[in-house]
N, C-alpha and C positions, 0 to 999 in steps of 0.2 A: 444442512446447508442453508445459507441465508441470502436474501436479496441484498445486493451491494450498491444499489443506486445512490445511497447516501455518500458513499466513498467517491463517487464521480464528481461531486461538486462541493466538497466541504472545505476546500483550501482557497484562501484569498490570493496566495502567491501562485502565479501561473506555473512557474518552474516546478514547484513542489507538487502541484496538482498533476503535472505531466508525469512526474516520478510515480505518484500513486496510481495513475491510470496505466502506466506501462507495467508496473509490478502486478497490478490487478489483472491485466490482460494475459500475462505470462505465468503468473504464480498462483492464481486462484485455486484453492484446494490443496496447495503445497503445505508442508509442515511450517508452523509458525516461525521456527528458527531460520528456515530458508528464506521466508518472506522478509523477516526482519533484516537479515543480511543484505538482501536485494534492495530494501528501502534505504538502508544505511549507505550502500554503494551509490545508489542513485542520488541521494542527498549530497554526498561528497562531490559527485560530478557537477551538480548545479551550484555548489558552494553554499548550501543551506544546512541548517541543523534543526533538529527537533528533540524534544525531551525524551527520556527513556519511556515515560508513560505514553507519549504519543506513538512512539515506535511499537511498544507492546500492544497498544489498542489497535493500531492499524494492521500490524502483523496478524493478530488474532482474527480481526474482521476479514482480512483478505484470505487467510488460511481457511476460514469456514465458509467463504463465498462459493456459490455454485458456479463452476466454470462454464456451464451452459448459459448463464445469464450474461456473459461478456458480450 
């Protein structure tokens, strides 16, 4: 498991950062596929898009984050 403090402040777009924070809070340690689906759903809710590479990277990082670090 890894420290995920970098995920908490890597977005300039506040709505997208809120999506990352929410998914990180509820899905840390979940399978990457689940995390990616949650990120995609959250982005749709706020009317934002990100590249497949962004989604894969963030899904992997959140999936390997230590839930106890939240």
